[in-house]
C-alpha positions in Angstrom: 114.8 16.6 125.7 116.5 19.1 123.3 117.2 17.8 119.8 119.8 18.9 117.3 118.3 20.6 114.2 118.7 17.5 112.0 117.2 15.3 114.7 114.3 17.7 115.1 113.7 17.6 111.3 113.8 13.8 111.3 111.4 13.5 114.2 109.0 15.9 112.6 109.1 14.0 109.3 108.5 10.7 111.2 105.6 12.3 113.0 104.1 13.5 109.8 104.4 10.1 108.2 102.8 8.6 111.3 99.7 10.7 111.3 99.2 11.6 107.7 100.6 8.8 105.5 98.4 5.9 104.4 101.5 3.6 104.4 101.8 1.2 107.4 105.6 1.0 107.4 108.3 3.6 107.6 112.0 2.7 107.2 114.2 5.0 109.3 117.8 5.3 108.3 120.2 7.0 110.8 123.9 6.5 110.8 125.6 5.1 113.9 126.1 8.0 116.3 123.2 10.1 115.0 121.1 9.5 118.1 118.6 7.1 116.6 117.3 5.9 120.0 116.7 9.5 121.2 114.9 10.4 118.1 112.6 7.4 118.4 111.9 8.1 122.0 111.0 11.7 121.1 108.7 10.4 118.3 106.8 8.2 120.8 106.3 11.3 123.1 105.0 13.3 120.2 102.6 10.6 119.1 101.1 10.6 122.6 101.1 14.4 122.9 99.5 15.1 119.5 97.3 12.1 119.1 93.9 13.3 117.9 92.5 9.8 117.2 89.7 8.5 119.4 91.9 5.7 120.6 95.2 5.3 122.5 98.5 3.8 121.4 100.7 1.1 122.8 104.4 0.9 121.7 106.3 -2.4 121.2 110.1 -1.8 120.8 111.8 -5.0 119.4 115.6 -5.4 119.6 118.0 -8.1 118.4 120.5 -10.0 120.6 120.1 -11.4 124.1 119.0 -8.4 126.0 121.9 -5.8 126.1 120.4 -3.5 123.5 116.9 -4.0 124.9 118.0 -2.9 128.4 120.1 0.0 127.0 117.1 1.4 125.0 114.7 0.8 127.9 117.0 2.8 130.3 117.3 5.7 127.8 113.5 5.8 127.4 113.0 5.9 131.2 115.5 8.7 131.5 114.5 10.8 128.5 110.8 10.0 127.8 108.5 12.8 128.7 105.1 11.2 128.2 105.9 7.6 127.3 106.2 5.1 130.2 108.7 2.3 129.7 108.4 -1.3 130.8 109.9 -4.7 130.0 108.1 -7.8 128.8 107.9 -9.4 132.3 106.0 -6.3 133.6 103.7 -6.5 130.5 103.0 -10.2 131.1 102.0 -9.3 134.7 100.0 -6.1 134.2 99.2 -6.3 130.4 99.8 -3.6 127.7 98.5 -0.2 128.8 97.9 3.1 127.1 101.0 5.2 126.6 103.3 2.4 127.5 106.4 1.3 125.6 107.3 -2.4 126.1 111.0 -3.2 125.3 111.7 -6.8 124.4 114.3 -8.8 122.4 113.5 -11.3 119.7 115.0 -14.1 121.6 112.2 -13.9 124.2 109.4 -14.2 121.6 110.6 -15.6 118.3 110.2 -19.3 119.0 107.5 -21.4 120.6 109.8 -22.4 123.5 110.4 -18.8 124.6 109.1 -18.1 128.1 106.8 -15.3 126.9 104.9 -17.7 124.7 104.5 -20.8 126.8 101.0 -22.1 127.2 99.6 -22.5 130.7 101.3 -19.5 132.2 99.2 -16.8 133.9 99.5 -14.7 130.7 101.3 -15.1 127.5 102.0 -12.7 124.6 98.9 -13.7 122.7 96.7 -13.2 125.8 97.9 -9.6 126.5 97.7 -8.6 122.9 94.1 -9.8 122.8 93.4 -8.0 126.1 94.8 -4.7 124.8 92.7 -4.9 121.6 89.6 -5.6 123.7 90.3 -2.3 125.5 90.5 -0.5 122.2 94.2 0.0 122.2 96.2 0.3 118.9 99.7 -1.0 118.5 102.8 0.7 117.1 105.9 -1.4 116.4 109.4 0.0 116.5 111.9 -2.6 115.1 115.4 -1.5 116.1 118.4 -2.7 114.1 115.9 -3.9 111.6 118.5 -5.4 109.3 118.7 -8.3 111.8 116.1 -11.0 112.4 114.5 -10.8 109.0 113.1 -14.3 109.2 109.7 -15.9 108.9 109.6 -16.5 112.7 110.2 -12.8 113.3 107.5 -11.9 110.7 105.0 -14.1 112.6 105.7 -12.1 115.8 105.2 -8.8 113.9 102.0 -10.1 112.4 100.6 -11.0 115.8 100.3 -7.3 116.8 98.4 -6.2 113.7 100.0 -2.8 114.2 98.6 0.4 112.9 102.2 1.6 112.2 105.6 -0.1 111.9 108.9 1.8 112.1 111.9 -0.1 111.0 115.1 1.6 112.1 118.8 0.9 111.4 122.1 2.4 110.3 122.1 -0.3 107.5 118.5 -1.1 106.7 117.5 -4.0 104.5 113.8 -3.4 104.1 112.6 -1.6 101.0 109.3 -1.5 99.2 107.2 1.0 97.2 104.6 0.6 99.9 107.0 1.9 102.5 107.8 5.4 103.6 111.4 6.4 104.0 113.0 8.9 106.3 116.8 9.3 106.2 119.3 11.2 108.3 122.4 12.1 106.2 125.9 11.4 107.4 126.9 15.0 106.5 124.4 16.5 108.9 125.6 14.3 111.8 129.3 15.1 111.1 128.5 18.8 110.8 126.8 18.7 114.2 130.0 17.1 115.7 128.3 13.9 116.7 130.5 11.6 114.7 134.1 11.8 113.5 135.1 13.8 110.4 137.2 11.0 108.8 138.1 7.3 109.3 141.8 6.7 108.7 143.2 3.3 107.7 146.7 2.2 108.7 147.7 5.9 108.9 151.3 5.3 110.2 152.4 2.7 107.7 155.7 3.2 105.9 156.8 1.5 102.7 159.4 -1.2 103.5 158.5 -1.7 107.1 160.0 -4.9 108.5 157.4 -6.7 110.7 158.4 -9.4 113.1 154.7 -10.3 113.8 151.7 -8.8 112.1 149.5 -8.9 115.2 152.1 -7.1 117.2 152.6 -4.6 114.4 149.0 -3.5 114.5 148.8 -3.6 118.3 151.9 -1.4 118.6 150.5 1.1 116.1 147.1 1.1 117.9 148.7 1.6 121.3 150.9 4.5 120.1 147.8 6.1 118.6 145.8 5.5 121.9 148.5 7.2 123.9 148.7 10.2 121.5 144.9 10.6 121.7 144.9 10.4 125.5 147.6 13.0 125.7 145.6 15.4 123.6 142.5 14.9 125.8 144.6 15.6 128.9 145.9 18.9 127.3 142.2 20.0 127.1 141.6 18.9 130.7 139.3 16.1 129.7 139.1 12.8 131.6 138.4 10.7 128.5 140.3 7.4 128.2 140.3 6.3 124.5 139.3 2.7 123.9 140.8 0.3 121.4 138.5 -2.4 120.0 140.3 -5.6 118.9 137.9 -7.6 116.7 138.4 -11.3 116.1 137.1 -13.7 113.5 133.8 -15.3 114.3 134.3 -18.8 115.7 133.8 -21.5 113.1 134.6 -25.2 113.2 137.3 -24.7 110.6 139.1 -22.0 112.5 138.5 -22.7 116.1 142.0 -23.7 117.0 143.6 -20.8 115.1 141.2 -18.3 116.5 141.8 -19.3 120.1 145.5 -19.1 119.4 145.1 -15.6 118.0 143.1 -14.4 121.0 145.8 -15.9 123.3 148.5 -14.2 121.3 146.8 -10.8 121.6 146.3 -11.1 125.3 149.9 -12.2 125.9 151.3 -9.3 123.8 149.0 -6.7 125.5 150.5 -7.9 128.8 154.0 -7.6 127.4 153.4 -3.9 126.4 152.2 -3.1 130.0 148.5 -3.6 129.9 147.3 -4.9 133.2 144.4 -7.4 133.6 142.1 -4.6 134.8 142.9 -2.6 131.6 141.8 -5.3 129.1 138.2 -6.3 128.8 136.7 -9.3 126.9 133.3 -9.6 125.3 133.3 -12.9 123.4 130.6 -15.5 122.9 130.7 -17.0 126.4 133.2 -14.7 128.1 132.6 -11.3 129.6 135.4 -9.8 131.6 135.8 -6.2 132.9 132.8 -5.0 130.8 130.9 -3.2 133.6 130.8 0.6 133.0 133.2 0.1 130.0 131.2 2.8 128.1 132.0 5.5 130.7 134.5 8.1 129.5 136.9 7.6 132.3 136.8 3.8 132.4 140.3 2.4 133.1 139.8 -0.2 130.4 142.1 0.5 127.4 141.3 -2.5 125.2 138.2 -4.5 124.5 138.6 -7.9 122.8 135.4 -8.5 120.9 133.3 -10.2 118.3 129.8 -9.8 117.0 128.2 -9.6 120.4 129.0 -5.8 120.6 128.5 -5.0 116.9 124.9 -3.8 117.2 123.5 -1.1 119.4 126.4 -1.0 121.9 127.4 2.5 122.8 130.9 3.6 124.0 131.7 7.0 122.4 135.2 6.9 123.8 136.1 4.1 121.3 138.5 5.6 118.8 140.5 2.8 117.3 139.6 -0.5 115.7 142.2 -3.3 115.2 140.5 -5.7 112.7 142.2 -9.1 112.4 141.3 -11.1 109.2 137.6 -11.2 109.3 135.0 -12.7 107.0 131.7 -11.4 108.2 128.5 -10.0 106.7 128.9 -6.4 105.3 126.1 -5.0 107.6 127.8 -6.4 110.7 131.2 -5.0 109.7 129.8 -1.6 108.9 128.0 -1.6 112.3 131.3 -2.4 114.0 133.2 0.4 112.3 130.3 2.6 113.5 131.4 1.9 117.1 134.5 4.1 116.6 132.7 7.0 114.8 131.0 8.6 117.8 132.4 11.8 119.3 132.5 11.5 123.2 131.3 15.0 123.9 129.3 15.4 120.7 131.5 18.0 119.3 134.7 18.3 117.3 138.0 19.8 118.7 139.7 20.9 115.4 142.3 18.3 116.2 142.7 15.5 113.7 143.7 13.0 116.5 140.5 13.7 118.3 138.2 14.4 115.4 139.1 11.2 113.4 138.8 7.5 114.0 141.5 4.9 113.2 141.5 1.4 111.8 144.5 -0.9 111.8 144.1 -4.0 109.7 145.6 -6.4 107.1 142.1 -6.9 105.8 141.8 -3.4 104.3 140.3 -4.5 101.0 137.3 -6.0 102.7 136.8 -3.0 104.9 137.0 -0.7 101.9 134.4 -2.7 100.1 132.1 -2.7 103.1 132.4 1.0 103.7 131.8 1.8 100.1 128.6 -0.3 100.2 127.6 1.5 103.4 128.3 5.0 101.9 126.5 4.5 98.7 124.1 1.6 99.0 122.4 -0.9 101.3 120.6 -4.2 101.0 116.9 -3.9 100.2 114.1 -6.5 100.4 111.5 -6.7 97.7 108.1 -8.5 97.6 107.0 -10.8 94.8 104.2 -9.4 92.7 100.9 -11.2 93.2 100.5 -12.3 89.6 104.2 -13.3 89.0 104.7 -16.5 87.1 106.1 -19.9 88.2 108.9 -20.4 85.7 108.5 -24.2 86.1 112.2 -25.0 86.2 114.1 -27.9 87.8 117.6 -27.4 89.2 120.3 -30.0 89.0 122.2 -30.1 92.3 125.3 -32.2 93.1 124.8 -34.4 96.1 127.2 -36.0 98.7 128.1 -38.8 96.3 129.6 -36.5 93.7 133.2 -35.4 93.9 136.8 -36.3 93.7 139.2 -37.8 96.2 142.2 -35.8 97.4 144.5 -38.1 95.4 142.5 -37.4 92.2 142.8 -33.6 92.8 146.5 -33.9 93.4 146.9 -35.7 90.1 144.8 -33.1 88.2 146.7 -30.2 89.8 150.1 -31.8 89.1 149.1 -32.0 85.4 148.1 -28.3 85.4 151.4 -27.2 87.0 153.2 -29.1 84.3 151.1 -27.4 81.6 151.3 -23.9 83.0 154.9 -23.8 84.2 156.7 -26.7 82.6 157.5 -28.3 86.0 159.2 -31.7 86.2 158.8 -34.1 89.1 161.8 -34.5 91.4 163.6 -31.5 89.8 163.4 -29.0 92.7 166.0 -26.5 91.8 164.9 -26.1 88.2 161.3 -26.0 89.2 162.0 -23.2 91.7 163.7 -21.1 89.0 160.7 -21.6 86.7 158.2 -20.6 89.4 160.3 -17.6 90.4 160.4 -16.4 86.8 156.6 -16.4 86.9 156.3 -14.4 90.1 156.3 -17.0 92.8 158.0 -15.9 96.1 160.3 -18.3 98.0 162.0 -18.0 101.4 160.9 -17.8 105.0 159.7 -14.2 104.9 156.0 -13.3 104.5 155.3 -10.3 102.3 152.2 -8.2 102.7 150.9 -5.2 100.9 148.8 -2.9 103.1 146.7 0.1 102.3 146.7 3.5 104.1 144.4 6.5 104.0 143.9 9.7 105.9 140.3 9.9 104.6 138.9 6.5 103.8 135.5 7.5 102.3 137.2 9.9 99.9 139.9 7.5 98.8 137.4 4.7 98.2 135.3 6.9 95.9 138.3 8.1 93.9 140.0 4.7 94.1 143.2 6.3 95.4 144.1 4.1 98.4 147.9 4.3 98.9 149.7 1.0 99.5 152.9 0.1 101.3 154.8 -3.2 101.7 155.8 -4.9 105.0 157.9 -8.0 105.6 157.9 -10.4 108.6 159.7 -13.8 109.3 157.3 -16.7 109.2 156.3 -18.2 112.5 154.5 -21.5 112.6 152.5 -20.5 115.6 151.7 -16.8 114.9 151.0 -17.4 111.2 148.6 -20.3 111.5 145.6 -18.1 110.8 147.3 -16.6 107.8 147.9 -20.1 106.4 144.3 -21.0 107.1 143.1 -17.9 105.2 145.3 -18.8 102.2 144.1 -22.4 102.2 140.4 -21.2 102.4 141.0 -18.9 99.4 142.1 -21.9 97.4 139.6 -24.3 98.8 136.6 -23.7 96.6 138.7 -24.0 93.4 139.7 -27.5 94.5 136.2 -28.4 95.6 137.3 -29.5 99.1 135.2 -29.3 102.2 138.0 -28.5 104.6 141.2 -26.3 104.5 143.1 -29.4 105.8 142.4 -31.1 102.5 144.0 -28.2 100.7 147.0 -28.4 103.0 147.3 -32.1 102.2 147.1 -31.6 98.5 149.8 -28.8 98.5 152.0 -30.8 100.8 152.0 -33.6 98.2 153.2 -31.2 95.5 155.6 -28.9 97.3 156.7 -30.2 100.7 159.5 -32.5 101.9 156.8 -34.2 103.9 154.9 -35.6 100.9 153.8 -39.2 100.9 155.1 -39.7 97.3 158.5 -38.0 97.2 159.2 -39.2 93.7 156.2 -37.2 92.4 156.7 -33.8 94.2 157.9 -30.6 92.4 159.6 -29.0 95.5 160.9 -30.2 98.8 160.2 -27.2 101.0 160.8 -27.4 104.7 157.8 -26.6 107.0 158.6 -22.9 107.5 159.4 -22.5 103.8 156.2 -24.3 102.8 154.1 -22.1 105.1 155.6 -18.9 103.6 155.2 -20.3 100.1 151.5 -20.9 100.5 150.8 -17.6 102.2 152.8 -15.5 99.7 151.6 -17.3 96.6 148.0 -18.3 97.4 146.7 -16.2 94.5 148.9 -17.9 91.9 148.1 -21.3 93.4 144.4 -20.4 93.3 144.7 -19.4 89.7 146.4 -22.6 88.7 143.6 -24.6 90.4 141.1 -22.4 88.5 142.9 -23.2 85.2 142.8 -26.9 86.0 139.1 -26.7 86.6 138.5 -24.6 83.4 140.4 -27.2 81.4 138.2 -30.0 82.7 140.8 -31.7 84.7 138.5 -32.1 87.7 135.6 -33.4 85.5 134.9 -36.8 87.0 131.2 -36.4 86.1 131.4 -37.1 82.4 127.8 -36.1 81.5 124.4 -35.1 82.9 123.1 -38.6 82.1 126.1 -40.2 83.9 125.5 -38.0 87.0 121.8 -38.8 87.1 122.2 -42.5 86.5 124.9 -42.8 89.2 122.8 -40.9 91.8 125.4 -38.1 92.0 122.9 -35.4 91.0 119.5 -34.4 92.5 116.6 -32.8 90.6 115.2 -30.0 92.7 112.1 -27.9 91.6 112.9 -24.2 91.6 110.5 -22.0 93.5 110.6 -18.2 93.2 111.4 -16.6 96.6 108.5 -14.7 98.0 111.0 -12.0 99.1 114.3 -11.2 97.5 117.2 -9.0 98.5 119.2 -6.8 96.2 121.7 -4.0 96.8 120.1 -0.5 96.4 121.7 2.9 95.8 120.7 5.3 98.6 120.3 8.5 96.8 119.7 7.5 93.2 116.4 7.4 91.5 115.7 5.7 88.2 113.3 3.7 86.1 111.2 1.1 88.0 111.0 -2.0 85.9 107.4 -3.0 85.4 108.1 -6.5 84.0 110.4 -7.5 86.8 108.6 -10.0 89.1 109.5 -8.0 92.3 107.7 -4.8 93.4 110.0 -1.8 93.1 113.0 -3.3 91.4 114.7 -0.9 89.0 117.7 1.1 88.0 118.5 2.0 91.6 119.5 -1.6 92.1 122.3 -1.2 89.6 125.0 -1.1 92.4 127.6 -3.5 91.0 125.7 -4.3 87.8 128.0 -4.5 84.7 127.3 -2.8 81.4 126.2 -5.9 79.5 123.7 -6.7 82.3 122.3 -3.2 82.3 121.9 -3.3 78.6 120.1 -6.7 78.8 117.8 -5.5 81.6 116.7 -2.6 79.4 116.2 -5.0 76.5 114.0 -7.2 78.7 112.0 -4.2 79.9 111.5 -2.7 76.4 110.9 -5.9 74.3 107.3 -6.7 73.5 107.8 -10.4 73.5 109.0 -10.4 77.1 106.2 -10.7 79.7 108.1 -11.2 83.0 111.7 -11.4 84.0 113.9 -12.1 87.1 117.5 -11.3 88.0 118.7 -14.5 89.7 121.5 -14.9 92.3 124.8 -16.6 91.8 124.8 -18.9 94.9 122.4 -20.6 97.3 120.5 -23.9 97.4 117.2 -22.3 96.7 118.2 -20.7 93.4 118.1 -22.2 90.0 121.4 -23.8 89.0 122.8 -26.5 86.8 125.7 -28.8 87.9 128.8 -28.9 85.8 132.3 -30.3 86.4 133.1 -30.4 90.1 131.3 -27.3 91.0 129.7 -27.8 94.4 126.9 -25.4 93.7 127.0 -25.5 89.9 126.2 -22.8 87.4 123.7 -20.1 88.3 122.4 -18.3 85.1 121.9 -14.5 85.5 118.4 -14.1 84.2 115.1 -16.1 83.8 112.3 -14.6 81.8 108.9 -15.6 80.4 108.0 -14.8 76.8 104.6 -13.9 75.5 104.9 -17.2 73.7 104.6 -19.0 77.1 108.2 -20.2 76.9 110.7 -19.8 79.8 114.1 -18.5 78.7 117.3 -18.8 80.7 120.1 -16.3 79.9 123.7 -15.8 81.0 125.4 -12.5 80.2 129.1 -12.3 79.5 131.6 -9.5 78.6 132.3 -8.4 75.0 135.0 -9.5 72.6 138.3 -9.7 74.4 136.6 -8.8 77.7 135.1 -12.1 78.8 137.1 -12.9 82.0 135.1 -16.0 82.9 137.4 -19.0 82.2 134.4 -21.3 82.7 132.2 -19.8 80.0 132.5 -22.8 77.6 131.9 -25.3 80.4 128.8 -23.4 81.6 127.5 -23.1 78.0 127.8 -26.9 77.5 126.2 -27.6 80.9 123.1 -25.4 80.3 122.7 -26.8 76.8 122.9 -30.4 78.1 120.3 -29.5 80.7 118.0 -28.0 78.1 118.2 -31.0 75.8 117.4 -33.5 78.6 113.7 -34.3 79.1 114.2 -35.3 82.8 115.8 -32.0 83.7 113.8 -29.8 81.3 110.3 -31.4 80.9 108.6 -28.1 80.1 110.8 -27.1 77.2 112.6 -24.0 78.6 115.2 -22.4 76.2 118.6 -21.0 76.9 121.1 -18.4 75.4 124.3 -16.6 76.3 124.2 -12.9 75.6 127.2 -10.6 75.0 127.5 -6.9 74.1 128.8 -5.0 71.1 130.9 -2.1 72.3 132.3 1.0 70.6 135.7 2.5 71.1 134.5 4.3 74.3 133.4 1.1 75.9 129.7 1.9 75.5 127.3 -0.9 74.7 125.8 -0.3 71.3 124.1 -3.6 70.8 123.6 -7.2 72.1 124.4 -10.6 70.5 123.1 -14.0 71.5 124.2 -17.6 71.0 122.3 -20.9 71.7 124.1 -23.4 69.6 127.9 -23.9 70.2 130.3 -21.9 72.3 132.5 -19.6 70.3 134.7 -17.0 72.1 134.9 -14.6 69.1 131.6 -12.6 69.0 132.5 -11.5 65.5 131.6 -15.0 64.2 128.1 -14.4 63.1 127.5 -18.1 62.5 127.2 -18.4 66.3 126.6 -14.9 67.6 123.4 -13.3 66.2 121.8 -9.9 66.8 119.0 -9.7 69.5 116.6 -8.6 66.8 116.5 -12.3 65.7 116.1 -13.7 69.2 112.4 -14.7 68.8 112.5 -15.3 65.0 112.7 -18.3 62.7 112.4 -21.0 65.4 116.0 -20.3 66.4 115.5 -22.2 69.6 114.2 -25.4 67.9 115.7 -28.5 69.4 
């Protein structure tokens, strides 16, 4: 098996880490298309060939999913392995683990007690054959493929069973990180230079400003099909039998979008048929549906389109895939980056000096999300950190709203009606005048949907320079085709109205703006159904901002006080436990100070991925201040994190930092922008909520203190100092009655209650 130079270097480094490093775990980063599987197979061969230890090794290769990646990796190992012998779990259960063998298995077989491989009473189970192997003096090596998946306690229990000498965690988007881990990385530039992956990823390359679009799905499919035909023609000119594949990715199925998603899939299938795609040319790989997927990865497969979701996001290999049509997704960043990776491979592992063949293409109306994901993938990844052994328990109690808290739809309608009157001067039953007022404030009316799309001929470059070009398209509203667009708009507004379902948002907006409202004498507009649909889709940001303003003004505050919420059983008191493992974004190629007072091993300046200047300045203050013993950067959502209920917030207020002083007191700190730069409309409400929490003996029995911290900045925007306030909210930081310098933070009993 001949390796490319960068692969040879990576395998040699992995080999050195294996035999000479004292660290048990190595994290192996290799971008999609770099040949990660081949490199790991070569590593196993070299471990067997150059092993000078007085014992033999057994390899366990763990993969996510339901078996597709396991089988693919197993076949590659059988075909390319020189010394290593490859088997599956069933063979291992029959014959046991043997020297020089690599057993390929997926987590689904072994990660729960009901899995067949773990059942008691069988001839052999996993624990039996692990014990037998150890009794024979064999030592285990674990290879955890696509290691960003299955990072759960159950998965860790399986890993611990093997008591492996070495663990190699491999992924294009690894999560694991620790000072006690070795790291081996293959750079994208080396893979591109070798011709294994495309030079550039282009986004909506054919878009023209002012395009009139009858249907957004058809618009993207038309563009993708034109590009597919162009690419195929270029392959034919070179005498190559390569049929370019278009991936059409749908939203993950959720209860809230099931009907709209199914309608979208049906719409795509119908239109592909209309543009001449026969049934044999369209494949499907969805949750419970696989059609025409046999041999789809082969270069000359007759399949032109693959309708897909997460099932083929990880490990699946079809280098002929050149185009991705991405339709309104809300998925985890690692998954999306993995999916984009499916179109980055070069089918013959070389470039052709032809942009059509050397680039990949994305068509999407979700370009902002793709850009954010790719930027994360280019410069950072999610890393996992372990809690230090002597880290403190901050002894805090969260206040969480329960199912009894909340407003009815009618109460939300009333609050939102009041805010529209305040913001825009609207008058009930005065439709024509209200329309003029809203239009003057940027609201769009009619039955045409307007969308601004982005385009790029080199997505990575334009993301870094923030130079994405935009263009506008228009399309007539269609109640059937735009149902998913309406759902997305309602979901964007949903959390600001504290509703559990998008249908509640629809009901609320209907009452205010539709001719179908239940109380016609109280509505502002009488829009017909198609007008209403276009109104919500085009103006969802303005509608969302009005909802946000209503919330900030306290119009949704049914819960009058902390005592009221507790006495009426609308709030639960939940002890806050520090997570044993925590995940933060980490810059790939940036080194910096490791913070010794942070409660997690290895957390430092390399975790400043999206950290704002005030937060950076405060973290330096925490690290350099003698009176600070331990500190923790908290998360802004999640049931397990410290939070305080306020207003109608479902999750509540999650302060940025928790730290322990040398005085034994726990301090809770929220950071905000400087004077004129605080963009959080909820600042005052959050301040009042945490102060009320601190003053209540039920919620704060251990006497924790709080403060808000804001920066002092010079004309260049650099932070030159920090101010704190723990008394009464005041927006103007120049008011020194409330905002005091950090040098006084621990002095004169400022936190006395």
